[in-house]
Each structure stands twice: as C-alpha cells, then as structure tokens.
N, C-alpha and C positions, 0 to 999 in steps of 0.2 A: 884586635879585642883589648881593650886596657886591662891593667893587674886589676883593678876594682870591680869589673864586669865576670874576670875568669872566677874571682872567688865567689862572685855571688853564684855563678853558673854551679860552681862545685858544690856549694851549699844546699842550693836547689835538688842538685841528682842525691844527695847523701840521704835527703829526706824520703827519698823511694824506697816504696818497700820493697826488701828482697823479691816476694813472689808476685810482684809487678814487672819484674824484668823479664824480657823475653827470652826462654832457654831454646837450646837447638841441639835435640839429642837424633840419636839414629838406632835403628832397633835390628836384632837379627830373627828371623823369623825359623819359625818351629813348627813346621806343617801338622795338622791331627794330632798335636802334642798340649798336653795342659800341667800347669803346674798350681791347678788352683784348688789346694786343699782346703780344707775348713777353716783352717788359721791363716791361712795365706791371702785372703780376698781384704782389698781398702776398700773398695765401692763398686757396685755394677748398678748399671742403668739399662733399662728395655730398650730396643729398636734407636740404641744409639751409632754404630757403626764405627768399622775401624777410624777414621778421620777424626773424629769429634775424640772418641777414647785415646787416642796418641796424643793428642794436644791435652789433653786432661791428663794422661803421666808425665808428660815433657816437664809439664808445668809443676809437679807434684814431686819435691826432692826423696820423699818415701817409697816413690813408686818404681818397682825394677822391671816393670812391663806390664803385660795384659794379656787377655784370651778374650777372642771375641767369636762368637757364634756365627757360623754360615745363616746368610749369605754375607759377607763381612761389610757390604757396603751399610746394611742396616740392621745388623745383627746386635742381639744383647752383647754388653760388654764388662769385664770385671778388671779392675786395676788389681797389682799384685804386690805383694812385699820383698819377695824373694824367687829364685828360681828353684827351689828345693823340691823332690817326691814328683818327679819327671812321671807322668802316664799317658798311653794312648788316648787320643781323643778324636774317635770320627768327628762330631759336631762341629769343630771348629778348628783355629789356629789360634798360636800365640807367639807373641813378641817380645823378647827380651832386650833392655835398653842396654846399649853399649858408650858405658858413662867414663870412659878415660877422658874423652874431652873435656876440657874445662869450662864449656859451653854448656855442657851437661850435668851440673852438680848431680848428687847424688849420695845422700845418707841413709846406708844399708841398714837394715832392722837387727836388732840384738840375733846374735844364736839364740836358737830355740833351747827351750832347758832339754835337757836328757829325758827321756822317752820314758813314762810312767810303765813300769814291770805289771804284766797281766801277770795275778796268781794264777796257781793251778785251781783248775776246776774242781771244786770238793764234791764229793759223791751226790747224786743226782736221783731225785724223782723218776719213775718212768715217765716218759715224754712221747708222743708220736706227734708227726707233722704230715699237713698235706698241703699242696698248691690250691689255692681256691681261684684264683684269677692270674692266668697265664699272660705275661708281656706279649705284646706282637707289635707289627711294624706300624698298627694303629694307633696303639697305646704303650708306647715303650718304656714310659716314665709312669712309675703307678706307687704312691706314697699316702701317708695318714691313713693306714687301715682302721676301719670303726666296723664294731661288731655290736648287736642288741639282739639279745633273748626277745621273744615273741611269745604271746599268751596261748597258742595254737600250736606250740611247740617248735616255732620255725623260727631261724636266726634271720636276721636282718643284716646286711655288711654294705660298706660304701667305703671309697677312696678317691683321689684325686687322682688325673690320668691325663696324660697327654704328651706330646712328641718330646718334652723336656719341663723342667721346672720352668713355672711361668712361662711358657710358651702360650701363645693366646689361642690356642685351642685346649686348652689344659680347663677339664669339666669335670665334676662331682658323677661318679658312677655308680651305680646302685645294684643291689639284686637280692632275693628272698632266698634262703634252702629252704623250702616246704618243711622236712623235717629234720632241719640241722645238723643233718650230715651228706648230705645228699649236694655237691657242688658242683657235679659236672654237667647236669643238666639246669642249673640255674641260670640264668639268663641277665647278664649285666648291661644294664640302659643308662643314659641321662635323664635323672629324674626333671632337671632344669635346663631344656635345650637353649642355645642362645642363637639369634639371627646370625646367618654365614656373615663374617663379615665384622662380629661385633668387637673383639680384641680384646675381650673381658676374662681372666683367667679364674676360675673359682677355686678357693683354697678351705681346706681344712671340715672336711664333713665331720659334722658331731651326730651322730645319733639318740633320742632317747625316746623312750616310752613312759609317758604322762600318768600319773595313777589315775585310778577312774574316781577317784574323790575329790580331786582338785576341781578346778571352775571349768573347763574346756573338758572334762572326763579323759576317757584313756585315747590318746592317740599316740602315733608315733611322727615324732619330729625329728627334721632334719635342717641343723645348723650350717653355715657356709660363710664367708666372708668373700665379698667381691667387690670392685668398683675401678672408676677411673681416678686415679690419683688418691686421695684415701679410700683405703677398702673399709665397708661397712657389712655390718651384721643383718643376715638376712636368716627367715628359716620358711620352709614350708610343711604340711603336716599332711598323714594318710591314717586311716583306721582300718578294723578289721573287716571292715563290709564290703572293702576290695580285697581282702588279702594282704592289705599294705602296699597296694601297688599305685592306687589312684588317688594324685596329690594335690593339694589345694593349690591357688596362686602364691607367687612370690609375696611374702612378706618384708617390708624394711623395718627391723626391729631397733636397731642405733645408728644413727647417720653420725658418722665420725667428724664430716666437715661440719656440722651444723654445732654439735654437741661437745666435740672435743678438737675445736680448731689448731691446738698446738699439737698435735700428734697425726702420723701420715699413717697408719695402717692400725686394724683391728684383727687378729688371729684368735677365732674360738679352737681350743687346745686339745682340752679332754672331756671324759664323759659329765653330765648334767646330775646333780646331786639335788635331793630333797632334802630338806631340813629337818631334822628328827626336834629341835627345840621348839620350831613353830606352833601355833596353835592347829592349825590346818597342814595342807598338803600343796599350798601355794606358793610357800616358797622354794626357791631354786635356785643353785648356784651353778654359773657356767666358768669355769677354769679358761682364762684368756691371758695373752699378752699383746703389748703395743708393737709387736714385728719383731724383726731384727733390725739392729744398730751394727754398723760396721764399723765408726769410729766417733770422734766427738763434732765431726763436722756432720754428723747427720741427727734428725730428731733421735731423741733417747728414746729407750723402749721400756717396760716394767713390768712385771708379773701381777695378775690384779684377779678379780673375780667379779663377772656380771652378775647381775642378782635381780630377781623377779619376786613380788609378793604378791604378784593377783595372776598365778596361773599363766604366765608367757605373756600377757595383757602389754606391760609396759616392761621396760629395763634400764638400771641404772648401772653405771661403771663404779665399783668402789674405787679404793684407793691403793696405790702399788705395795707391794711387799719391800720394806726397807732393808737393806742390807744385801740388795741381790743388784749386780752391775746393770748400769744403765745403758753402758756401751760395750759392743765388741761379741754380741750373743743374741739369741733369741732364747728368752728364758724358760717357754714353753712347762708352765706348772702344771702338777698334776694333784690331785685335792681326792681328800675322803674324809669321811667323821671317825672320828676316834671313839667319841659318845656325843650323847646328847648335848654338851658343853665344849666341845671342843673339834675344832675343823685343820686338818693338818695339811698344809703344801709343801711337796717337794718340788725343788725347783731345778734347772738344768743351768751347769756354770760354763764361763768361759774353756776351763781346762777340764781336768779328770775331778771327779768329786761334785757330787750334791749339795745344794743348801737347803735348808728345810726351815719353814715357820707353822707357829700355830696361832688361830683365831677363835676368840670365844665369843663372837658377836656375829656368826653366818658368814664371814668375809668381809665385814666392814670396815674392822681396821686388823693388824697382823702385830705380832712381838717382830722384832729384828732376825732376820734370816741368820743361823747358825750353819756351819758346815756339819755334813749329813756323815754317819759312819759308812754310807755305801760309796764306793768307787765307782760311781757312774761315769761312762763316756760323755762328753759332751754332746748331748742327745736327748730327745724326748721321752721321760718315763711315763709310767701307767699306774695306778693306784685305785686299787680297789679294798672295802671292808668286807668282813664278815658278816653276815647278819646276826648271828649270834653272837652276844659278849663273853665274856669270861669276867669273872671277878679278881681284881690285882692284890685287895687288901689295903687296908684303912693308909699305910704310907701312900699308897699309888692315888688318893681321893684327890681329885680335881674338880671343881664348879659344884662338889658336893656330890660326889658319886664314884667310884672304884670300879666301874664297868668300861672295859675296854674291848671294843672289835679289833680281832685280828686284823692285821694290814697284809696285803699281799700288792709286793712291787715289782712291776715288772720292767727291765733298762737293760741297755748296753752296759758290760763291765769295762772299762778302761777306753776300750777301743768299739767301734760299730762291726765286731767280727762276732765275739761270743755275747750273745743273749741271755739272761738268767729270769730268776723269778725267788725273792728273797720275802721272806715273814718279819713282820713283828707283833710285839705281845704286847708292846709297852707304849703303844701310841707314838711310836717314831724313834725313842730314844735309841733304840739298838737294833741290827736286825740280823738274820740267821739267813744263810743260804738255802735254800730249797732244789731247784731244779736247774739244770741247763737247758734251753728251750731251742738254742741253736749255736751249733760250735763253729760255724763257717765254712763246712764241708762243701766243696764244690759249687761255693759260690763267692764274691767279691764282701760284699758287706750287707749288714741287714740292721733294720733300724726301726723306731717308730711302732711300739708295740701299743695295744690297746686289750685289756684282761677284762674278760667278766666271769662270774659262778654262774653254772647251770647245774643244776641238780647236786652230786656229789664230785664235779670236775670242773676243772678253772680251764677256760676257753683264752688264747692270747693270739690277736692277728697280728701280722706285722710285715714289713715289707721285707724282701733279698733282692741284691744288685749282683748280677753277671755280665761278663763282656763275652759278644758273640761275632758275628758278622755282621750285624745291623748297631753296631756302637753297644752299648750301657743297655738293657733291659733289666727292667724290674717285675716281679710276682708279688702276688700277695699270698701269703702263707698263713695256716690257722694250726698252732701247738695244743697239744691237750694232755694236761697232767692230772691225777687226783686231787683235787682240794684237800690240804694238810689235814691232819687231826690235832685236835686242841683238848 
C-alpha cells in the first residue's frame, strides 16, 4: 500500500464513531442474584433473552452488567450501572462485566451520594392494619392497590397481579367487601380476562364512583392501561344493580399510538377527581404519567392530567407539569383540589423529596414544580382532600377564596420501609406528620398507597414485600386511622 493510500485509510478509520467499534467483553455469573436496585437500571426489555442483552451491555460503556429473568434464552433483561446492593433473586441470574480487557471499555458511574438519613418517626395517631389479599404461588407480585367506597357501605378493591412485574400474565384483580370490613370472604377475580397466550400485561387499576348527577349516572369505573407497544387507556363500568360485580365491555378511551405517537406508555396513576369549579359534575381529572424513562435514549416521560368534560365519553391529555424530570423516573403524580380554584399535584422525584405544582384551570396548565417540604421516597404518593374546608383568612386568599380543604398525603418517607400520613392545612405549602402506617417490621419493603376517607376514618391500601421460599411475594394491606380533627 502506498503512503498516500495508507494515510487515506487512516483518515477513514478516524471518522468511525467509537460506539460503532465492536467491543469484546466477558462476564462473571451470579446465580439467583440481583444488583438491580431502583436507581441502578439503565434500560429493560421484555422477552429479550441473555444473548441480545449481553450484546447490548457490551456495546454500552456505561453498562456494568445485566440481570436476566428465567428462562435466560427469552427472559426480560435489564442492564445496570453498577454491581452494588447484592440481593438474593430466585427469578433470574446476574452477569457482571469483567472490564480489565482493553477490548471492553467501561466508564463507571459516579459513586452514589451518601444515603439520605431517615428521621426518627414522630408520635403517631393510632393505626390498625390488616392484610386483604395474600400473595401466593399464582399471584406472587401484587402492586398498585386501589380502593373505592361504595354507596351500600361496601368497599371495592383492585390491584395488578402476576408472576412478576410486567410478566405476560399480569392482570387486574378486583373484589368487593360487602360491609367494608370483612375481607376474608371477599373473592378476588379478573374483571378483564384475556385469552390464553395474549401476552398483554394490564397496568395501574384506578377505581372511581361517578356522581349520580353526571351524564352516565352513578357507576363504578375501572381504568387501566394495556397494549402491544404503546400502552393505551381503557375502562369498564359496573353499577349497584349487580352489586358492582357485572362489568360492561372494554372501552378504549385514549389510543396512544394514534393520538400521542411520540409517546410509548400511558399509566393512570391515582384517584379520579371531580372538578368543583365546573358548572356540572361531568369534568373529571385523572392523574397520569407517560410511563417510566430510564435515560435520554428512551422516550421522555412527564406528569399530566387526563381530562373529560362530558362524564367520561371523551378524554384529552393536558400538558405535562414543567420542572419535573423527563428522564430517570416514573413521575406518578397525586392530585387533589385545595379549593374550587386550585388543584395541587405532588410528584415523585428521581431521589428523595417530592416536587409540587398547582393548577388554576382544572389541570390544563401548571405552575413550574418546586421542591416539597416532604422527604418522600422515590415512590408513588397518594393525596386526598377532606370534604369540609376551613377558612384561612384574607392573607391566604387565592382566586377569590380563602377556603382550603385539609389535605392528607400517604407516602413512603425517604425509603420504601416506613409509610406515613401527613396533613396540610395551607394547600401543600407545609405538611405535618400525622401517622405511621407501616414501619417495615416483618417485611422487606412497602409502597404504592391509595387513601380514601370513609366516615371518620382514613383508609390506606398498599403493597408489602417479603422474601420466602418462593422468592419475593407481595401482599395487599389496608391501614385504618382516625380522620384528623381540624
């Protein structure tokens, strides 16, 4: 080769992007072990299998290894940033990159920040707890607990359940406690069964009893998301004539592929609200997010409200809340009306500490999110307003009123171990600790609460996780505490 040709060849090679070069990495096997904590995941794919996942990790200089569910040849796989927080994991195996080889470049992620200290628990109001659904070999993973009071004194409950999160058998389970207290005889079943082999996970059940004065009258709605590729929003309804057990056919409420083609996921997250500002009872607000985003290579997420002004006939997606991170989290907003003019959103963050934003037009637009005074864990909160408002005085007047509904926030404090209930009397500007709902005794973690008010009590449904002979099993628990006096 002449000198001129050699120089030309070297110039061509110099233009090849680094990520286009073929790396060659080897991995250490850790059987039935996981390092995949909530802040360690880069990106996950269902049904990817070990071979493709390893190629993906090898070509990513940030990737320290990966965890793959069994069976390895076709299991869900997640790449990871580091190999910290080693835990037993019966559902699969982990592989850690051996990075000493120059052919396997690796840029370790920065060392994690020191852990946020968990403050001592303040004095608590009395709390009683019962398990209303026991995880078992058929339904090991149970999350997204949702409850709704019914007009006959009963309480409806739902959750998403499966062999594991996002398994192809993940379905919505539903039941009714006829008197609101007997859960031992309550039968859980699938209100939206799917044909065998459909491979469609169902996500995030939301129960909502529509007002009798709304267009469709009093019905119990069940919202959830489901789909191949982009997840879309669906609903079914039932009413008192069947004891809230016989359901309508499935309705597609919002087709993400057609109406939001730049998005991949839609998840309904928290309880539906009826606007107090609207001239009728047909304007509803459904807190949602655009799924979880692992990093900038994925479609950005966002917290927002789905809105209907015709009693659930048609739905639109409002704008996202500004100031909320678009990568690295599931925003999972909780919303409640402070008064007739103001709607508050409390949003999950990447790390410890929620953010908050306010809307004065029923969720169409929002103030830029600011840090909350609550040290909430990176986990879904739940928010509800007490029906009777209190007067705050002239200096608290917003939108022509100084009436504020007391707010009750259920959340994990700092980590997913202690679950708490806090109260705000000033629209979310400040919060006071009220009750310890769960302290982690005898369980691994707890998370994803939903709170409602029934008479003079606050009821909070949530998931707990324990590790047994069958691996990680989650239950649904129900905590009860007296309604605070204001």
